[in-house]
MIPARO-979140 format. One record per residue: residue number from 1; residue in one letter; y, x, z of N, C-alpha, C in turn. Coordinates in nm, 2 decimals. Example, Ala and Ser with C-alpha at 12.3 -4.5 7.8 and 13.67 -1.06 7.14 Angstrom:
! MIPARO-979140
  seq  type     n.v     n.u     n.w    ca.v    ca.u    ca.w     c.v     c.u     c.w
    1     a   -0.57    1.32    0.78   -0.45    1.23    0.78   -0.33    1.32    0.78
    2     s   -0.22    1.28    0.71   -0.11    1.37    0.71    0.00    1.29    0.79
***
This chain:
! MIPARO-979140
  seq  type     n.v     n.u     n.w    ca.v    ca.u    ca.w     c.v     c.u     c.w
    1     m   -0.12    0.08    0.00    0.00    0.00    0.00    0.12    0.09    0.00
    2     r    0.23    0.05   -0.08    0.35    0.12   -0.09    0.44    0.10    0.03
    3     k    0.51    0.20    0.07    0.60    0.19    0.18    0.73    0.13    0.12
    4     p    0.80    0.04    0.20    0.92   -0.02    0.15    1.03    0.09    0.14
    5     r    1.12    0.07    0.04    1.22    0.18    0.01    1.32    0.19    0.13
    6     h    1.37    0.08    0.18    1.46    0.08    0.29    1.42   -0.02    0.40
    7     p    1.36    0.04    0.50    1.32   -0.05    0.61    1.44   -0.12    0.67
    8     p    1.43   -0.25    0.71    1.55   -0.32    0.75    1.62   -0.27    0.88
    9     l    1.54   -0.22    0.98    1.60   -0.17    1.10    1.58   -0.02    1.13
   10     g    1.51    0.04    1.04    1.48    0.18    1.06    1.60    0.27    1.03
   11     p    1.58    0.40    1.05    1.69    0.49    1.01    1.72    0.50    0.86
   12     r    1.84    0.51    0.83    1.88    0.51    0.68    1.88    0.66    0.64
   13     i    1.83    0.68    0.52    1.82    0.82    0.47    1.89    0.83    0.34
   14     g    1.96    0.94    0.31    2.03    0.96    0.19    2.18    0.93    0.20
   15     r    2.25    0.97    0.09    2.40    0.97    0.09    2.45    0.82    0.08
   16     a    2.38    0.73    0.02    2.43    0.60    0.00    2.45    0.53    0.14
   17     h    2.38    0.57    0.24    2.39    0.51    0.37    2.46    0.59    0.47
   18     a    2.53    0.69    0.43    2.60    0.78    0.52    2.71    0.71    0.60
   19     r    2.77    0.61    0.54    2.88    0.54    0.61    2.84    0.42    0.70
   20     v    2.71    0.40    0.71    2.66    0.28    0.79    2.59    0.33    0.91
   21     k    2.62    0.28    1.02    2.55    0.31    1.15    2.48    0.19    1.20
   22     l    2.38    0.21    1.28    2.31    0.09    1.34    2.35    0.08    1.48
   23     c    2.39   -0.04    1.52    2.42   -0.06    1.66    2.29   -0.07    1.74
   24     p    2.29   -0.08    1.87    2.17   -0.09    1.95    2.09   -0.21    1.92
   25     y    2.15   -0.32    1.86    2.08   -0.44    1.84    2.03   -0.45    1.69
   26     g    2.05   -0.34    1.62    1.99   -0.33    1.48    2.08   -0.40    1.38
   27     i    2.20   -0.43    1.41    2.29   -0.49    1.31    2.38   -0.38    1.26
   28     a    2.39   -0.37    1.13    2.47   -0.26    1.07    2.62   -0.28    1.09
   29     k    2.68   -0.17    1.13    2.83   -0.17    1.15    2.89   -0.06    1.06
   30     s    3.00   -0.08    1.01    3.07    0.02    0.93    3.13    0.12    1.03
   31     a    3.12    0.25    0.99    3.18    0.36    1.07    3.32    0.39    1.01
   32     a    3.41    0.30    1.00    3.54    0.32    0.94    3.62    0.42    1.03
   33     p    3.70    0.50    0.97    3.79    0.59    1.05    3.88    0.51    1.13
   34     l    3.92    0.56    1.24    4.01    0.50    1.34    4.14    0.45    1.27
   35     w    4.20    0.53    1.18    4.33    0.50    1.13    4.32    0.38    1.03
   36     l    4.20    0.34    0.99    4.19    0.22    0.91    4.17    0.09    0.99
   37     s    4.15    0.10    1.12    4.13   -0.02    1.19    4.26   -0.10    1.20
   38     g    4.25   -0.23    1.21    4.37   -0.32    1.20    4.47   -0.29    1.31
   39     q    4.43   -0.26    1.43    4.52   -0.25    1.54    4.60   -0.12    1.53
   40     v    4.54   -0.01    1.48    4.61    0.12    1.47    4.70    0.11    1.35
   41     f    4.66    0.04    1.24    4.75    0.02    1.13    4.87   -0.06    1.16
   42     l    4.86   -0.16    1.24    4.97   -0.25    1.28    5.06   -0.17    1.37
   43     a    5.01   -0.09    1.46    5.09   -0.01    1.55    5.17    0.09    1.47
   44     t    5.11    0.16    1.38    5.17    0.26    1.29    5.28    0.19    1.21
   45     l    5.26    0.08    1.16    5.35    0.01    1.08    5.48   -0.03    1.16
   46     l    5.46   -0.08    1.28    5.57   -0.12    1.37    5.65    0.00    1.42
   47     l    5.58    0.11    1.45    5.64    0.23    1.50    5.72    0.30    1.39
   48     g    5.68    0.28    1.26    5.74    0.34    1.15    5.87    0.27    1.11
   49     m    5.90    0.15    1.17    6.02    0.08    1.15    6.10    0.06    1.27
   50     p    6.18    0.16    1.31    6.25    0.16    1.44    6.35    0.05    1.44
   51     a    6.40    0.01    1.33    6.51   -0.10    1.33    6.46   -0.23    1.38
   52     l    6.33   -0.25    1.38    6.27   -0.38    1.43    6.28   -0.39    1.58
   53     a    6.29   -0.28    1.64    6.30   -0.28    1.79    6.44   -0.26    1.84
   54     a    6.54   -0.26    1.74    6.68   -0.24    1.78    6.74   -0.36    1.84
   55     p    6.84   -0.35    1.93    6.91   -0.47    1.98    6.99   -0.54    1.87
   56     t    7.01   -0.66    1.90    7.09   -0.74    1.80    7.22   -0.78    1.86
   57     v    7.32   -0.79    1.77    7.46   -0.84    1.80    7.50   -0.94    1.70
   58     m    7.60   -1.02    1.74    7.65   -1.12    1.64    7.79   -1.06    1.60
   59     i    7.81   -1.05    1.47    7.94   -1.00    1.42    8.04   -1.11    1.40
   60     e    8.16   -1.10    1.46    8.26   -1.20    1.46    8.36   -1.18    1.35
   61     r    8.40   -1.05    1.33    8.50   -1.03    1.22    8.49   -0.88    1.18
   62     c    8.55   -0.85    1.07    8.56   -0.71    1.02    8.71   -0.67    1.00
   63     h    8.75   -0.56    1.05    8.89   -0.51    1.04    8.91   -0.45    0.90
   64     d    8.82   -0.37    0.86    8.83   -0.31    0.73    8.69   -0.29    0.67
   65     g    8.67   -0.20    0.58    8.54   -0.19    0.52    8.44   -0.11    0.59
   66     d    8.47   -0.06    0.71    8.38    0.02    0.79    8.39   -0.01    0.94
   67     t    8.46   -0.11    0.98    8.48   -0.14    1.12    8.46   -0.29    1.15
   68     c    8.38   -0.33    1.24    8.35   -0.47    1.28    8.37   -0.49    1.43
   69     r    8.39   -0.62    1.46    8.39   -0.65    1.61    8.28   -0.76    1.63
   70     t    8.21   -0.74    1.74    8.11   -0.83    1.78    8.17   -0.95    1.86
   71     r    8.08   -1.05    1.88    8.13   -1.17    1.96    8.16   -1.13    2.11
   72     s    8.09   -1.02    2.15    8.11   -0.97    2.29    8.24   -0.89    2.30
   73     g    8.30   -0.86    2.19    8.43   -0.78    2.20    8.41   -0.63    2.16
   74     e    8.29   -0.59    2.14    8.27   -0.44    2.11    8.31   -0.42    1.97
   75     t    8.38   -0.30    1.95    8.41   -0.26    1.81    8.31   -0.16    1.76
   76     i    8.26   -0.18    1.64    8.16   -0.09    1.59    8.21   -0.04    1.46
   77     r    8.20    0.10    1.45    8.23    0.17    1.32    8.10    0.20    1.26
   78     l    8.09    0.17    1.13    7.96    0.20    1.06    7.95    0.35    1.04
   79     a    7.83    0.40    1.08    7.81    0.54    1.07    7.79    0.59    0.93
   80     c    7.84    0.71    0.91    7.81    0.79    0.79    7.89    0.74    0.66
   81     i    7.98    0.64    0.68    8.05    0.60    0.56    8.20    0.60    0.59
   82     d    8.28    0.60    0.49    8.43    0.59    0.50    8.47    0.49    0.39
   83     a    8.54    0.39    0.43    8.60    0.29    0.33    8.75    0.30    0.34
   84     p    8.82    0.26    0.23    8.96    0.26    0.23    9.02    0.18    0.35
   85     d    9.13    0.24    0.40    9.19    0.17    0.52    9.30    0.07    0.47
   86     l    9.32   -0.04    0.54    9.42   -0.13    0.51    9.56   -0.08    0.54
   87     s    9.57    0.02    0.63    9.70    0.08    0.66    9.72    0.20    0.58
   88     g    9.64    0.22    0.48    9.66    0.34    0.39    9.76    0.32    0.28
   89     p    9.76    0.41    0.18    9.87    0.40    0.08    9.86    0.26    0.01
   90     p    9.98    0.21   -0.04    9.98    0.08   -0.11    9.89    0.07   -0.23
   91     e    9.87    0.17   -0.30    9.78    0.16   -0.42    9.64    0.15   -0.38
   92     e    9.60    0.18   -0.26    9.46    0.16   -0.22    9.44    0.03   -0.14
   93     r    9.55   -0.05   -0.12    9.54   -0.17   -0.05    9.44   -0.27   -0.11
   94     s    9.44   -0.29   -0.24    9.35   -0.39   -0.30    9.21   -0.34   -0.29
   95     l    9.18   -0.21   -0.29    9.05   -0.16   -0.27    9.00   -0.18   -0.13
   96     a    9.09   -0.16   -0.03    9.06   -0.18    0.11    9.03   -0.33    0.14
   97     e    9.11   -0.42    0.08    9.08   -0.56    0.10    8.95   -0.60    0.04
   98     a    8.92   -0.55   -0.08    8.79   -0.58   -0.15    8.67   -0.53   -0.06
   99     s    8.69   -0.41    0.00    8.59   -0.35    0.08    8.56   -0.43    0.21
  100     r    8.67   -0.47    0.27    8.67   -0.56    0.39    8.60   -0.69    0.36
  101     d    8.64   -0.75    0.25    8.59   -0.88    0.21    8.44   -0.88    0.18
  102     y    8.40   -0.77    0.12    8.25   -0.75    0.09    8.17   -0.74    0.22
  103     l    8.22   -0.66    0.31    8.16   -0.64    0.44    8.15   -0.77    0.52
  104     q    8.26   -0.85    0.51    8.26   -0.98    0.58    8.16   -1.07    0.52
  105     e    8.14   -1.07    0.39    8.04   -1.15    0.33    7.90   -1.12    0.37
  106     l    7.88   -0.99    0.40    7.75   -0.94    0.44    7.71   -0.97    0.58
  107     v    7.81   -0.96    0.67    7.77   -0.96    0.82    7.84   -1.06    0.90
  108     v    7.95   -1.11    0.87    8.02   -1.20    0.96    7.94   -1.33    0.98
  109     g    7.92   -1.37    1.11    7.85   -1.49    1.14    7.70   -1.47    1.14
  110     h    7.65   -1.34    1.12    7.51   -1.31    1.12    7.47   -1.23    1.25
  111     e    7.35   -1.25    1.29    7.30   -1.17    1.40    7.24   -1.05    1.33
  112     v    7.29   -0.93    1.36    7.24   -0.81    1.29    7.18   -0.71    1.40
  113     m    7.09   -0.62    1.35    7.04   -0.52    1.43    7.13   -0.40    1.43
  114     i    7.13   -0.33    1.54    7.23   -0.22    1.55    7.15   -0.10    1.61
  115     r    7.18    0.02    1.55    7.13    0.15    1.60    7.25    0.23    1.64
  116     r    7.28    0.24    1.77    7.40    0.31    1.81    7.37    0.46    1.80
  117     i    7.47    0.53    1.76    7.46    0.68    1.74    7.55    0.75    1.84
  118     g    7.67    0.69    1.87    7.76    0.76    1.96    7.89    0.68    1.97
  119     q    8.00    0.75    2.01    8.13    0.69    2.02    8.23    0.78    1.95
  120     d    8.33    0.72    1.89    8.43    0.81    1.83    8.55    0.83    1.92
  121     r    8.65    0.90    1.88    8.76    0.93    1.97    8.85    0.81    2.01
  122     y    8.83    0.70    1.94    8.90    0.57    1.98    8.82    0.48    2.07
  123     g    8.70    0.52    2.11    8.62    0.44    2.19    8.53    0.34    2.12
  124     r    8.53    0.35    1.99    8.44    0.25    1.91    8.30    0.31    1.91
  125     a    8.21    0.22    1.91    8.07    0.26    1.89    8.04    0.30    1.75
  126     i    7.98    0.41    1.73    7.94    0.45    1.59    7.79    0.41    1.58
  127     a    7.76    0.33    1.48    7.63    0.27    1.47    7.59    0.24    1.33
  128     e    7.46    0.23    1.30    7.41    0.17    1.18    7.38    0.03    1.20
  129     i    7.42   -0.06    1.11    7.39   -0.20    1.12    7.30   -0.24    1.01
  130     y    7.20   -0.32    1.05    7.10   -0.37    0.96    7.09   -0.52    0.96
  131     l    7.09   -0.58    0.84    7.06   -0.72    0.82    6.93   -0.71    0.75
  132     w    6.82   -0.70    0.83    6.69   -0.65    0.79    6.65   -0.72    0.66
  133     p    6.60   -0.64    0.56    6.58   -0.50    0.56    6.69   -0.42    0.51
  134     l    6.81   -0.48    0.50    6.93   -0.41    0.43    7.00   -0.33    0.54
  135     n    7.03   -0.20    0.50    7.11   -0.12    0.58    7.25   -0.14    0.53
  136     i    7.34   -0.19    0.61    7.48   -0.23    0.56    7.56   -0.11    0.51
  137     g    7.55    0.00    0.58    7.63    0.12    0.54    7.58    0.16    0.40
  138     e    7.45    0.17    0.38    7.39    0.21    0.25    7.43    0.11    0.14
  139     e    7.44   -0.02    0.18    7.48   -0.12    0.08    7.62   -0.11    0.04
  140     m    7.71   -0.07    0.14    7.85   -0.05    0.11    7.87    0.06    0.01
  141     v    7.80    0.17    0.03    7.81    0.29   -0.06    7.75    0.25   -0.20
  142     a    7.63    0.18   -0.20    7.57    0.15   -0.33    7.66    0.05   -0.41
  143     s    7.73   -0.03   -0.34    7.82   -0.13   -0.42    7.95   -0.07   -0.46
  144     g    7.98    0.05   -0.41    8.11    0.12   -0.45    8.22    0.09   -0.36
  145     h    8.20    0.02   -0.25    8.31   -0.02   -0.16    8.33    0.09   -0.05
  146     a    8.25    0.19   -0.04    8.27    0.30    0.06    8.20    0.42    0.00
  147     r    8.23    0.54    0.07    8.17    0.66    0.03    8.10    0.72    0.15
  148     i    8.01    0.82    0.13    7.94    0.88    0.24    8.03    0.99    0.30
  149     l    8.04    0.99    0.43    8.11    1.10    0.50    8.01    1.22    0.51
  150     e    8.04    1.32    0.44    7.95    1.44    0.44    7.93    1.50    0.58
  151     q    8.03    1.51    0.66    8.02    1.57    0.79    7.93    1.49    0.89
  152     q    7.91    1.36    0.86    7.82    1.28    0.95    7.69    1.24    0.88
  153     a    7.67    1.29    0.76    7.55    1.24    0.68    7.42    1.27    0.75
  154     s    7.42    1.38    0.83    7.29    1.41    0.90    7.25    1.31    1.00
  155     q    7.33    1.22    1.04    7.30    1.12    1.14    7.23    1.00    1.07
  156     c    7.24    0.99    0.94    7.18    0.87    0.87    7.08    0.93    0.76
  157     p    6.95    0.90    0.78    6.86    0.96    0.68    6.88    0.92    0.54
  158     w    6.93    0.79    0.51    6.95    0.75    0.38    7.07    0.82    0.31
  159     a    7.16    0.88    0.39    7.28    0.95    0.33    7.24    1.09    0.28
  160     l    7.13    1.14    0.32    7.08    1.27    0.28    7.01    1.27    0.14
  161     l    6.98    1.15    0.10    6.90    1.15   -0.03    6.99    1.17   -0.15
***
């Protein structure tokens, strides 16, 4: 009588079965690497997105293209960008108003995530603001309403690209 090729509960032999282990009860289990398990994958995904754990604030108004005020009264300056100032030269006034209006369209009345970086000499919080998944500073630069501040670019990973 011929021996069966693969006994149902016996030890597996050969390369085709190298990824299958038998549990004590004889039921085959996959020996998947730990990094493929669902819990580790989910944890890695969440840890890879620090903005999801950031505190949120409600934006009340914007002074210009790079400064906003929250409902709690805190003034926030967007990190790593510079937008035209309303108090600047008269020829830049229309650019400053367009920059402010665009920032207001993006964030005023919305609850946004904030990543505080520090404070400037005027006591304003320097921070990155996210309307997830949109980084507001990066969007202001991409739309042409602001430019990257080279001396602060190291604080914002997107500004180094």
